[in-house]
Backbone as CSV, one residue per row, in Angstrom:
resi,resn,N_x,N_y,N_z,CA_x,CA_y,CA_z,C_x,C_y,C_z
1,MET,21.168,-27.775,-6.788,21.202,-28.399,-5.474,19.999,-29.324,-5.321
2,SER,20.257,-30.551,-4.841,19.189,-31.508,-4.604,18.641,-31.303,-3.194
3,VAL,17.442,-30.765,-3.118,16.832,-30.459,-1.828,16.103,-31.690,-1.320
4,THR,16.364,-32.075,-0.065,15.739,-33.266,0.494,14.237,-33.063,0.651
5,GLU,13.513,-34.187,0.655,12.068,-34.117,0.765,11.654,-33.562,2.126
6,SER,12.429,-33.850,3.164,12.120,-33.323,4.491,12.162,-31.798,4.499
7,VAL,13.181,-31.234,3.849,13.300,-29.783,3.773,12.147,-29.204,2.960
8,ARG,11.803,-29.848,1.853,10.684,-29.376,1.031,9.383,-29.360,1.839
9,HIS,9.159,-30.414,2.605,7.926,-30.491,3.389,7.862,-29.352,4.409
10,ARG,8.983,-29.054,5.057,8.975,-28.003,6.077,8.770,-26.623,5.458
11,LEU,9.338,-26.403,4.278,9.137,-25.120,3.610,7.683,-24.960,3.167
12,ARG,7.098,-26.048,2.674,5.685,-25.980,2.288,4.805,-25.744,3.509
13,LEU,5.140,-26.390,4.615,4.359,-26.203,5.830,4.456,-24.760,6.324
14,SER,5.630,-24.159,6.222,5.779,-22.766,6.655,4.884,-21.851,5.828
15,ARG,4.745,-22.147,4.540,3.851,-21.355,3.696,2.390,-21.591,4.053
16,GLU,2.059,-22.848,4.338,0.676,-23.148,4.672,0.258,-22.482,5.982
17,LEU,1.205,-22.341,6.909,0.894,-21.630,8.148,0.460,-20.195,7.865
18,LEU,1.030,-19.606,6.817,0.769,-18.208,6.494,-0.359,-18.010,5.493
19,THR,-0.731,-19.072,4.780,-1.721,-18.919,3.704,-2.918,-19.823,3.859
20,GLY,-2.976,-20.626,4.934,-4.069,-21.570,5.115,-5.385,-20.883,5.408
21,ALA,-6.434,-21.677,5.573,-7.785,-21.135,5.769,-7.860,-20.211,6.970
22,ALA,-7.135,-20.551,8.034,-7.189,-19.714,9.238,-6.537,-18.370,9.016
23,SER,-5.711,-18.283,7.956,-5.013,-17.038,7.683,-5.757,-16.161,6.702
24,CYS,-6.923,-16.617,6.234,-7.645,-15.864,5.214,-8.783,-15.040,5.793
25,ALA,-8.887,-14.968,7.122,-9.935,-14.162,7.740,-9.702,-12.692,7.434
26,PRO,-10.756,-11.858,7.436,-10.590,-10.444,7.141,-9.557,-9.788,8.053
27,MET,-8.791,-8.867,7.500,-7.743,-8.179,8.254,-8.363,-7.370,9.385
28,SER,-7.684,-7.364,10.521,-8.193,-6.662,11.680,-7.070,-5.895,12.337
29,ASP,-7.411,-4.752,12.937,-6.434,-3.971,13.681,-6.443,-4.327,15.163
30,HIS,-7.243,-5.312,15.562,-7.323,-5.662,16.970,-5.974,-6.215,17.434
31,PRO,-5.414,-5.712,18.529,-4.076,-6.128,18.956,-3.934,-7.629,19.170
32,GLN,-4.963,-8.299,19.715,-4.851,-9.736,19.953,-4.844,-10.520,18.647
33,ARG,-5.587,-10.058,17.652,-5.540,-10.702,16.336,-4.162,-10.504,15.712
34,VAL,-3.622,-9.313,15.828,-2.293,-9.043,15.289,-1.249,-9.877,16.022
35,ALA,-1.414,-10.038,17.335,-0.484,-10.860,18.115,-0.497,-12.304,17.618
36,CYS,-1.676,-12.818,17.308,-1.790,-14.171,16.770,-1.055,-14.287,15.438
37,ASP,-1.245,-13.306,14.559,-0.560,-13.301,13.271,0.954,-13.249,13.449
38,LEU,1.404,-12.463,14.428,2.838,-12.326,14.662,3.442,-13.650,15.132
39,ILE,2.755,-14.347,16.038,3.259,-15.644,16.518,3.357,-16.635,15.368
40,ILE,2.307,-16.703,14.547,2.318,-17.609,13.397,3.478,-17.264,12.466
41,SER,3.677,-15.987,12.202,4.728,-15.555,11.283,6.109,-15.877,11.828
42,HIS,6.319,-15.616,13.107,7.614,-15.908,13.728,7.924,-17.402,13.634
43,ASP,6.947,-18.250,13.964,7.177,-19.687,13.946,7.365,-20.204,12.515
44,ALA,6.627,-19.635,11.555,6.782,-20.043,10.164,8.169,-19.683,9.641
45,ALA,8.648,-18.477,9.971,9.986,-18.059,9.544,11.056,-18.938,10.171
46,THR,10.898,-19.279,11.454,11.867,-20.137,12.135,11.897,-21.523,11.510
47,LEU,10.724,-22.070,11.212,10.638,-23.384,10.582,11.334,-23.384,9.220
48,ALA,11.094,-22.350,8.426,11.693,-22.279,7.092,13.208,-22.138,7.171
49,LEU,13.693,-21.249,8.032,15.137,-21.040,8.133,15.847,-22.259,8.698
50,ALA,15.216,-22.960,9.633,15.819,-24.186,10.173,16.013,-25.209,9.062
51,ALA,15.012,-25.346,8.195,15.110,-26.297,7.091,16.199,-25.885,6.103
52,ILE,16.252,-24.604,5.772,17.256,-24.113,4.819,18.671,-24.318,5.366
53,CYS,18.868,-23.948,6.630,20.201,-24.091,7.225,20.623,-25.552,7.308
54,GLN,19.697,-26.438,7.618,20.040,-27.855,7.662,20.440,-28.355,6.279
55,GLN,19.722,-27.916,5.243,20.071,-28.307,3.878,21.465,-27.822,3.506
56,LEU,21.845,-26.665,4.028,23.157,-26.091,3.707,24.273,-26.621,4.606
57,GLY,23.945,-27.518,5.512,24.996,-28.178,6.273,25.108,-27.804,7.736
58,ARG,24.176,-27.016,8.256,24.252,-26.634,9.664,23.644,-27.726,10.535
59,THR,24.372,-28.120,11.565,23.860,-29.115,12.507,22.914,-28.447,13.482
60,PRO,21.669,-28.899,13.576,20.704,-28.236,14.461,21.013,-28.456,15.930
61,ASN,20.650,-27.480,16.752,20.744,-27.574,18.200,19.370,-27.226,18.747
62,LYS,18.558,-28.223,18.986,17.149,-28.007,19.310,16.944,-27.296,20.641
63,THR,17.937,-27.335,21.531,17.770,-26.695,22.836,18.146,-25.224,22.819
64,ARG,18.764,-24.758,21.740,19.261,-23.385,21.734,18.812,-22.572,20.538
65,ASP,18.625,-23.191,19.405,18.422,-22.463,18.155,17.177,-21.587,18.189
66,SER,17.320,-20.369,17.656,16.205,-19.442,17.524,16.223,-18.870,16.118
67,LEU,15.237,-18.065,15.819,15.171,-17.409,14.514,16.464,-16.656,14.204
68,LEU,16.984,-15.915,15.181,18.182,-15.116,14.950,19.424,-15.972,14.818
69,ASP,19.474,-17.134,15.494,20.627,-18.029,15.346,20.797,-18.468,13.897
70,TYR,19.694,-18.791,13.239,19.769,-19.230,11.844,20.238,-18.086,10.938
71,LEU,19.744,-16.883,11.184,20.150,-15.743,10.362,21.622,-15.417,10.556
72,VAL,22.100,-15.468,11.802,23.513,-15.199,12.070,24.392,-16.228,11.384
73,TRP,23.963,-17.487,11.395,24.746,-18.533,10.723,24.800,-18.289,9.218
74,LEU,23.674,-17.926,8.621,23.670,-17.635,7.189,24.588,-16.457,6.865
75,ARG,24.584,-15.440,7.728,25.413,-14.269,7.482,26.898,-14.592,7.597
76,SER,27.259,-15.491,8.505,28.672,-15.799,8.735,29.209,-16.878,7.796
77,SER,28.309,-17.569,7.113,28.731,-18.646,6.224,29.008,-18.110,4.834
78,ASN,29.711,-18.899,4.071,30.094,-18.485,2.722,28.974,-18.808,1.739
79,HIS,27.899,-18.021,1.832,26.732,-18.194,0.982,26.508,-16.920,0.167
80,PRO,25.540,-16.891,-0.749,25.414,-15.774,-1.694,25.404,-14.392,-1.083
81,ASP,24.863,-14.209,0.098,24.770,-12.875,0.686,25.390,-12.871,2.068
82,LYS,26.199,-11.854,2.365,26.727,-11.701,3.713,25.593,-11.469,4.706
83,THR,24.643,-10.621,4.318,23.487,-10.342,5.173,22.237,-10.896,4.506
84,PRO,21.571,-11.859,5.128,20.375,-12.448,4.511,19.277,-11.402,4.318
85,PRO,18.481,-11.529,3.268,17.342,-10.630,3.102,16.418,-10.715,4.318
86,GLY,15.937,-9.559,4.772,15.007,-9.546,5.883,15.635,-9.625,7.255
87,MET,16.960,-9.435,7.337,17.635,-9.541,8.633,17.035,-8.548,9.638
88,ASP,16.912,-7.301,9.242,16.374,-6.278,10.150,14.929,-6.592,10.529
89,TYR,14.170,-7.024,9.549,12.768,-7.358,9.803,12.651,-8.489,10.820
90,CYS,13.478,-9.522,10.680,13.397,-10.670,11.577,13.877,-10.323,12.986
91,VAL,14.855,-9.429,13.092,15.264,-8.961,14.422,14.077,-8.297,15.109
92,ASP,13.376,-7.466,14.366,12.183,-6.787,14.882,11.099,-7.797,15.241
93,LEU,10.869,-8.771,14.371,9.846,-9.792,14.600,10.172,-10.621,15.844
94,HIS,11.426,-11.015,15.980,11.841,-11.829,17.124,11.686,-11.044,18.429
95,GLN,12.069,-9.774,18.398,11.951,-8.955,19.601,10.488,-8.804,20.018
96,ALA,9.627,-8.561,19.053,8.200,-8.428,19.351,7.636,-9.736,19.903
97,ARG,8.107,-10.856,19.373,7.652,-12.173,19.859,8.100,-12.398,21.302
98,ILE,9.316,-12.025,21.641,9.817,-12.185,23.004,9.050,-11.279,23.968
99,GLU,8.805,-10.039,23.555,8.067,-9.120,24.423,6.644,-9.608,24.668
100,LEU,6.045,-10.219,23.665,4.701,-10.768,23.829,4.724,-11.962,24.780
101,GLN,5.724,-12.812,24.634,5.810,-14.028,25.442,6.179,-13.729,26.888
102,ASP,7.166,-12.873,27.104,7.704,-12.658,28.445,6.985,-11.568,29.227
103,ARG,6.485,-10.554,28.524,5.910,-9.408,29.218,4.476,-9.111,28.789
104,TYR,3.955,-9.886,27.882,2.634,-9.691,27.300,2.464,-8.250,26.810
105,LEU,3.457,-7.783,26.068,3.354,-6.499,25.395,2.792,-6.762,24.005
106,LEU,1.544,-6.385,23.788,0.900,-6.655,22.501,1.555,-5.858,21.394
107,PRO,1.729,-6.464,20.226,2.372,-5.761,19.105,1.506,-4.635,18.576
108,SER,2.141,-3.638,17.996,1.429,-2.502,17.436,0.767,-2.879,16.112
109,PRO,-0.541,-2.712,15.985,-1.189,-2.991,14.699,-0.605,-2.165,13.559
110,ASP,-0.168,-0.931,13.846,0.418,-0.093,12.805,1.654,-0.753,12.201
111,ARG,2.433,-1.412,13.038,3.695,-1.995,12.588,3.507,-3.366,11.958
112,TRP,2.526,-4.148,12.440,2.461,-5.554,12.068,1.194,-5.937,11.315
113,THR,0.522,-4.995,10.705,-0.732,-5.298,10.008,-0.536,-6.354,8.913
114,ARG,0.585,-6.304,8.196,0.825,-7.228,7.076,1.909,-8.251,7.413
115,VAL,2.022,-8.621,8.673,3.152,-9.440,9.096,3.207,-10.779,8.358
116,LYS,2.066,-11.424,8.124,2.097,-12.724,7.450,2.493,-12.598,5.980
117,ALA,1.974,-11.586,5.313,2.306,-11.397,3.901,3.797,-11.076,3.726
118,VAL,4.334,-10.220,4.581,5.750,-9.848,4.479,6.629,-11.044,4.808
119,THR,6.268,-11.810,5.847,7.050,-12.992,6.202,7.065,-13.999,5.064
120,LEU,5.932,-14.179,4.410,5.865,-15.109,3.282,6.788,-14.663,2.148
121,GLU,6.852,-13.373,1.891,7.753,-12.859,0.853,9.194,-13.249,1.154
122,TYR,9.595,-13.124,2.407,10.971,-13.459,2.771,11.225,-14.964,2.687
123,ILE,10.275,-15.786,3.091,10.450,-17.233,3.001,10.649,-17.653,1.542
124,GLU,9.856,-17.083,0.650,10.012,-17.392,-0.774,11.361,-16.920,-1.287
125,ASP,11.801,-15.746,-0.834,13.096,-15.214,-1.241,14.234,-16.104,-0.748
126,TRP,14.172,-16.515,0.532,15.213,-17.398,1.075,15.265,-18.720,0.314
127,SER,14.116,-19.272,-0.003,14.071,-20.557,-0.704,14.732,-20.460,-2.072
128,ARG,14.438,-19.390,-2.800,15.043,-19.215,-4.119,16.532,-18.906,-4.018
129,ARG,16.884,-18.000,-3.076,18.249,-17.505,-3.014,19.237,-18.565,-2.542
130,TYR,18.870,-19.321,-1.514,19.810,-20.255,-0.917,19.679,-21.684,-1.437
131,LEU,18.484,-22.055,-1.900,18.275,-23.422,-2.366,17.946,-23.504,-3.847
132,GLY,17.695,-22.349,-4.493,17.277,-22.364,-5.891,15.969,-23.108,-6.057
133,MET,15.096,-22.996,-5.089,13.895,-23.827,-5.033,12.615,-23.034,-5.212
134,GLU,11.767,-23.499,-6.097,10.384,-23.050,-6.201,9.500,-24.228,-5.804
135,LEU,8.400,-23.965,-5.123,7.513,-25.053,-4.733,6.868,-25.674,-5.966
136,ASP,6.465,-26.946,-5.833,5.867,-27.606,-6.985,4.503,-27.002,-7.298
137,ALA,3.949,-27.385,-8.458,2.724,-26.738,-8.958,1.567,-26.887,-7.986
138,GLY,1.427,-28.065,-7.352,0.317,-28.260,-6.433,0.395,-27.331,-5.253
139,ALA,1.615,-27.183,-4.675,1.769,-26.295,-3.533,1.568,-24.851,-3.946
140,GLU,2.019,-24.497,-5.160,1.841,-23.127,-5.633,0.361,-22.793,-5.744
141,ARG,-0.433,-23.740,-6.289,-1.857,-23.477,-6.443,-2.534,-23.322,-5.092
142,ALA,-2.118,-24.134,-4.120,-2.728,-24.053,-2.793,-2.439,-22.735,-2.122
143,ALA,-1.284,-22.131,-2.465,-0.876,-20.907,-1.791,-1.388,-19.656,-2.485
144,GLN,-2.002,-19.814,-3.675,-2.460,-18.647,-4.400,-3.666,-18.036,-3.718
145,PRO,-3.838,-16.694,-3.774,-5.029,-16.073,-3.196,-6.267,-16.418,-3.997
146,GLY,-7.428,-16.170,-3.421,-8.696,-16.451,-4.087,-8.857,-15.632,-5.344
147,PRO,-9.869,-15.903,-6.151,-10.031,-15.256,-7.447,-10.238,-13.758,-7.362
148,GLU,-10.743,-13.263,-6.222,-10.985,-11.828,-6.114,-9.789,-11.079,-5.562
149,ALA,-8.768,-11.818,-5.079,-7.607,-11.163,-4.489,-6.533,-10.989,-5.541
150,PRO,-5.960,-9.797,-5.730,-4.913,-9.596,-6.725,-3.643,-10.285,-6.300
151,THR,-2.850,-10.715,-7.288,-1.551,-11.293,-7.004,-0.572,-10.196,-6.640
152,ALA,0.633,-10.618,-6.197,1.640,-9.628,-5.805,1.992,-8.713,-6.972
153,ASN,2.135,-9.292,-8.186,2.485,-8.468,-9.346,1.367,-7.490,-9.678
154,GLU,0.122,-7.947,-9.535,-0.996,-7.049,-9.799,-1.052,-5.934,-8.776
155,ASN,-0.731,-6.256,-7.508,-0.679,-5.225,-6.472,0.366,-4.175,-6.819
156,ASP,1.553,-4.636,-7.283,2.615,-3.696,-7.656,2.153,-2.802,-8.795
157,SER,1.461,-3.400,-9.791,0.993,-2.597,-10.921,-0.023,-1.571,-10.467
158,GLN,-0.905,-1.965,-9.542,-1.901,-1.025,-9.042,-1.237,0.129,-8.315
159,ARG,-0.191,-0.172,-7.527,0.483,0.902,-6.804,1.147,1.866,-7.783
160,ARG,1.735,1.305,-8.861,2.399,2.186,-9.822,1.398,3.065,-10.547
161,ARG,0.136,2.587,-10.672,-0.869,3.379,-11.365,-1.490,4.448,-10.473
162,CYS,-1.201,4.433,-9.174,-1.755,5.453,-8.285,-1.221,6.821,-8.688
163,PRO,-2.098,7.798,-8.921,-1.618,9.144,-9.246,-0.723,9.672,-8.141
164,ARG,0.366,10.291,-8.535,1.339,10.815,-7.577,1.324,12.337,-7.675
165,TYR,1.185,12.990,-6.536,1.048,14.440,-6.516,2.255,15.076,-5.835
166,GLU,2.757,16.130,-6.476,3.867,16.863,-5.879,3.384,17.596,-4.632
167,CYS,4.240,17.651,-3.639,3.878,18.292,-2.383,5.156,18.711,-1.658
168,ALA,4.993,19.342,-0.528,6.124,19.740,0.314,5.813,19.301,1.736
169,GLY,6.632,18.432,2.275,6.402,17.943,3.619,7.683,17.438,4.253
170,GLU,7.616,17.134,5.513,8.761,16.624,6.259,8.476,15.206,6.721
171,ALA,9.538,14.461,6.994,9.361,13.080,7.446,10.561,12.637,8.268
172,GLU,10.329,11.617,9.058,11.400,10.892,9.731,11.314,9.443,9.261
173,VAL,12.432,8.929,8.759,12.476,7.580,8.210,13.548,6.793,8.950
174,ARG,13.206,5.578,9.331,14.186,4.766,10.042,14.057,3.306,9.658
175,ILE,15.179,2.597,9.759,15.174,1.143,9.667,14.922,0.625,11.079
176,PRO,13.910,-0.216,11.292,13.583,-0.653,12.650,14.785,-1.201,13.401
177,PHE,15.004,-0.688,14.602,16.062,-1.130,15.503,17.465,-0.868,14.970
178,VAL,17.604,0.019,14.002,18.933,0.328,13.472,19.126,1.838,13.504
179,GLY,19.632,2.348,14.613,19.970,3.753,14.715,18.771,4.668,14.813
180,PRO,19.057,5.969,14.930,17.985,6.965,15.047,17.333,7.223,13.699
181,PRO,16.150,7.843,13.696,15.497,8.160,12.416,16.259,9.232,11.647
182,GLU,16.171,9.160,10.324,16.785,10.143,9.439,15.723,11.136,8.992
183,ARG,16.083,12.411,8.985,15.153,13.430,8.495,15.115,13.420,6.978
184,ALA,13.932,13.650,6.441,13.747,13.622,4.997,12.712,14.664,4.598
185,THR,12.703,14.976,3.303,11.736,15.911,2.733,10.859,15.163,1.739
186,ILE,9.553,15.194,1.956,8.618,14.541,1.038,8.360,15.480,-0.139
187,ILE,8.580,14.979,-1.356,8.365,15.835,-2.523,7.210,15.352,-3.399
188,ASN,6.782,14.106,-3.246,5.536,13.678,-3.882,4.943,12.519,-3.111
189,LEU,3.644,12.295,-3.348,2.902,11.361,-2.509,1.763,10.752,-3.304
190,SER,1.464,9.488,-3.018,0.297,8.827,-3.597,-0.280,7.882,-2.556
191,LEU,-1.370,7.218,-2.908,-1.949,6.236,-1.991,-1.022,5.044,-1.809
192,GLY,-0.119,4.830,-2.756,0.759,3.661,-2.685,2.127,3.920,-2.125
193,GLY,2.551,5.185,-2.054,3.910,5.453,-1.574,4.279,6.908,-1.700
194,CYS,5.568,7.176,-1.567,6.051,8.550,-1.628,7.518,8.556,-2.035
195,TYR,8.005,9.742,-2.364,9.440,9.919,-2.597,9.954,10.887,-1.542
196,ALA,11.024,10.478,-0.854,11.600,11.261,0.238,13.054,11.583,-0.070
197,GLU,13.365,12.867,-0.154,14.755,13.277,-0.335,15.473,13.206,1.009
198,MET,16.666,12.611,1.028,17.445,12.494,2.250,18.924,12.395,1.896
199,ASP,19.780,12.810,2.813,21.215,12.892,2.531,21.836,11.527,2.304
200,GLN,21.417,10.522,3.049,21.999,9.189,2.941,20.889,8.177,2.629
201,PRO,20.593,7.965,1.363,19.481,7.078,1.004,19.734,5.636,1.452
202,PHE,18.662,4.954,1.847,18.748,3.543,2.197,18.767,2.700,0.922
203,ASP,19.253,1.471,1.047,19.326,0.570,-0.093,17.943,0.049,-0.476
204,VAL,17.795,-0.294,-1.746,16.556,-0.903,-2.232,16.329,-2.224,-1.491
205,GLY,15.087,-2.454,-1.112,14.730,-3.670,-0.404,14.626,-3.504,1.097
206,ARG,15.162,-2.392,1.626,15.108,-2.168,3.064,13.666,-1.940,3.524
207,ARG,13.311,-2.529,4.650,12.028,-2.251,5.289,12.209,-1.035,6.190
208,VAL,11.306,-0.106,6.115,11.459,1.138,6.859,10.162,1.488,7.581
209,GLU,10.304,2.351,8.570,9.170,2.987,9.227,9.259,4.472,8.930
210,ILE,8.128,5.095,8.628,8.137,6.505,8.254,7.008,7.236,8.970
211,VAL,7.328,8.397,9.486,6.331,9.323,10.018,6.422,10.580,9.165
212,LEU,5.370,10.901,8.450,5.424,12.041,7.537,4.355,13.062,7.891
213,CYS,4.643,14.293,7.557,3.715,15.401,7.806,3.658,16.256,6.548
214,VAL,2.474,16.330,5.956,2.250,17.104,4.736,0.975,17.919,4.913
215,ASN,1.047,19.209,4.630,-0.124,20.087,4.732,-0.803,20.014,6.102
216,GLY,-0.003,19.862,7.138,-0.545,19.847,8.486,-1.120,18.520,8.926
217,LEU,-1.159,17.520,8.050,-1.639,16.189,8.406,-0.449,15.253,8.574
218,SER,-0.437,14.481,9.641,0.655,13.543,9.877,0.111,12.125,9.924
219,LEU,0.948,11.179,9.536,0.570,9.779,9.592,1.824,8.926,9.691
220,ARG,1.640,7.714,10.174,2.725,6.759,10.355,2.461,5.546,9.475
221,ALA,3.530,5.013,8.871,3.364,3.844,8.007,4.636,3.019,8.024
222,THR,4.509,1.782,7.626,5.673,0.966,7.325,5.786,0.879,5.813
223,GLY,6.977,0.633,5.333,7.162,0.612,3.892,8.399,-0.156,3.474
224,LYS,8.597,-0.197,2.186,9.742,-0.878,1.584,10.388,0.062,0.585
225,VAL,11.713,0.159,0.611,12.430,1.005,-0.336,12.451,0.302,-1.689
226,VAL,11.819,0.910,-2.681,11.761,0.320,-4.020,12.609,1.100,-5.022
227,TYR,13.138,2.246,-4.606,13.999,3.044,-5.475,14.951,3.839,-4.593
228,SER,16.225,3.846,-4.954,17.224,4.574,-4.173,18.088,5.392,-5.119
229,GLN,18.164,6.680,-4.866,18.861,7.604,-5.767,19.897,8.413,-5.002
230,TRP,21.159,8.228,-5.362,22.210,9.072,-4.819,22.345,10.314,-5.696
231,GLY,22.728,11.423,-5.118,22.823,12.668,-5.870,23.896,12.613,-6.937
232,ARG,23.493,12.636,-8.197,24.449,12.600,-9.300,24.123,13.666,-10.347
233,ALA,23.431,14.701,-9.932,23.079,15.751,-10.884,24.339,16.380,-11.443
234,GLY,24.363,16.604,-12.746,25.507,17.238,-13.382,26.577,16.273,-13.835
235,GLU,26.425,14.957,-13.560,27.435,13.990,-13.963,27.090,13.307,-15.283
236,GLY,26.006,13.735,-15.892,25.637,13.164,-17.176,24.973,11.803,-17.086
237,LEU,24.557,11.403,-15.892,23.912,10.112,-15.721,22.402,10.297,-15.638
238,PRO,21.631,9.387,-16.267,20.169,9.541,-16.205,19.654,9.261,-14.798
239,THR,18.902,10.187,-14.255,18.312,10.028,-12.922,16.883,10.528,-12.947
240,ARG,16.088,10.078,-11.990,14.707,10.545,-11.891,14.623,11.851,-11.118
241,TYR,15.521,12.033,-10.168,15.447,13.188,-9.291,16.820,13.837,-9.189
242,GLU,16.828,15.136,-8.924,18.080,15.861,-8.833,18.820,15.575,-7.535
243,ASN,18.089,15.371,-6.441,18.707,15.202,-5.136,18.611,13.751,-4.672
244,PRO,19.515,13.316,-3.784,19.447,11.931,-3.290,18.179,11.692,-2.492
245,GLY,17.692,10.468,-2.555,16.477,10.139,-1.829,16.028,8.722,-2.123
246,ILE,14.862,8.366,-1.602,14.335,7.014,-1.770,12.856,7.049,-2.144
247,GLY,12.469,6.106,-2.967,11.056,5.864,-3.244,10.561,4.783,-2.297
248,ILE,9.508,5.071,-1.562,8.981,4.154,-0.557,7.608,3.651,-0.984
249,GLN,7.440,2.353,-0.955,6.137,1.732,-1.190,5.530,1.402,0.163
250,PHE,4.353,1.944,0.446,3.712,1.674,1.721,3.300,0.198,1.808
251,THR,3.589,-0.426,2.945,3.215,-1.823,3.153,2.298,-2.014,4.349
252,GLY,2.195,-1.035,5.228,1.344,-1.170,6.397,0.950,0.183,6.946
253,MET,-0.315,0.287,7.373,-0.814,1.556,7.883,-2.114,1.284,8.639
254,SER,-2.323,1.987,9.728,-3.571,1.812,10.474,-4.741,2.346,9.656
255,SER,-5.943,1.948,10.043,-7.127,2.434,9.333,-7.241,3.954,9.464
256,GLY,-6.881,4.499,10.656,-6.906,5.947,10.825,-5.884,6.639,9.951
257,GLY,-4.691,6.046,9.857,-3.659,6.620,8.995,-4.061,6.585,7.541
258,HIS,-4.719,5.495,7.126,-5.155,5.402,5.733,-6.231,6.444,5.432
259,SER,-7.092,6.695,6.386,-8.118,7.722,6.192,-7.473,9.101,6.031
260,ARG,-6.451,9.379,6.859,-5.753,10.669,6.735,-5.026,10.773,5.406
261,LEU,-4.459,9.654,4.941,-3.771,9.662,3.650,-4.756,9.948,2.526
262,GLN,-5.937,9.333,2.562,-6.945,9.595,1.539,-7.384,11.060,1.565
263,GLU,-7.540,11.599,2.756,-7.913,13.009,2.892,-6.829,13.906,2.307
264,LEU,-5.592,13.562,2.582,-4.466,14.348,2.090,-4.364,14.280,0.569
265,ILE,-4.541,13.078,0.006,-4.483,12.926,-1.449,-5.592,13.728,-2.117
266,ALA,-6.790,13.703,-1.527,-7.904,14.481,-2.087,-7.573,15.963,-2.084
267,GLU,-6.932,16.444,-1.026,-6.547,17.855,-0.944,-5.481,18.195,-1.973
268,LEU,-4.492,17.316,-2.134,-3.440,17.553,-3.122,-4.003,17.513,-4.538
269,GLN,-4.935,16.613,-4.765,-5.565,16.514,-6.081,-6.336,17.792,-6.411
270,GLU,-7.060,18.308,-5.423,-7.821,19.543,-5.634,-6.877,20.713,-5.914
271,ASN,-5.800,20.807,-5.140,-4.834,21.887,-5.356,-4.173,21.783,-6.720
272,SER,-3.910,20.542,-7.154,-3.276,20.326,-8.451,-4.198,20.748,-9.583
273,SER,-5.485,20.416,-9.477,-6.430,20.773,-10.539,-6.667,22.277,-10.587
274,GLN,-6.622,22.948,-9.431,-6.797,24.396,-9.401,-5.585,25.115,-9.970
275,ALA,-4.406,24.549,-9.736,-3.184,25.181,-10.235,-3.042,25.000,-11.735
276,CYS,-3.556,23.887,-12.272,-3.407,23.590,-13.702,-4.769,23.232,-14.288
277,PRO,-5.703,24.158,-14.357,-7.061,23.828,-14.808,-7.133,23.397,-16.249
278,SER,-6.178,23.823,-17.080,-6.256,23.483,-18.500,-5.222,22.456,-18.897
279,ALA,-4.583,21.808,-17.904,-3.525,20.847,-18.221,-4.102,19.650,-18.948
280,SER,-3.369,19.172,-19.922,-3.798,18.004,-20.677,-3.622,16.754,-19.846
281,SER,-4.491,15.774,-20.052,-4.370,14.507,-19.336,-3.140,13.744,-19.763
282,ASN,-2.517,14.156,-20.910,-1.312,13.472,-21.379,-0.044,14.105,-20.835
283,THR,-0.182,15.153,-19.998,1.012,15.781,-19.448,1.751,14.787,-18.570
284,PRO,3.048,14.548,-18.815,3.775,13.554,-18.022,3.841,13.957,-16.580
285,ARG,3.686,13.005,-15.676,3.774,13.231,-14.233,5.018,12.521,-13.707
286,ARG,5.718,13.200,-12.839,6.911,12.581,-12.272,6.499,11.395,-11.429
287,GLN,7.050,10.234,-11.717,6.681,8.989,-11.050,7.830,8.492,-10.214
288,MET,7.475,7.679,-9.217,8.486,7.062,-8.373,9.103,5.896,-9.096
């Protein structure tokens, strides 16, 4: 597909809104700072989707179009996916933006700590999926993090290297604004994520909110489903776990929640070393 220069410029601008100098300030849990990030993210996503939809043949309506209008059009059109990636996330983002604008309800730092990074992931996904487009080398270099900041792939590798400890806990997991929370059982946990057994696992890629309680400590986080396992024990198929469930990668957490998670991991680590004092360092550990 030949993407027009106007569309390319708008997609690059949407990225610059999320990665420019003003977006590189240290992360803060202050509600007004988070509100600023949310507004920038909402407008960047709207700008990107407007450009993509116009490239695909949608006639713009400047007096009516919103972030959700573009997503609904993509879902109803004969394009690669019936439901665009990030649909649930954008519904949540749009609602939070309206509540901030109309009622001055400040967004929750727990929910929106990484709003710009997550929005950027979706913009890149939409660009590749619907336009087959990667930004040119100059724009890619401008959008890269500084030399001390790990790339997305390095972040994923670091999360996979986090020691995962078996545990027993309960959780409630939900897709934002989609039905009631589902009950789940936490069977292992790390600083980067957890595995939750549940009767009806969510699909890979879903953004979720989770409230978990392990060893009397509870915390709330946002996350992304990176592994989904339906119960197939006894069918001769290779699986990681016997029961259905999901592997969740944590994507957002308050500073207090992160402190509780570190405390919990330290406790699980101590219990693990006491239970297996002579275990070899080469003993395989069940991973997510």
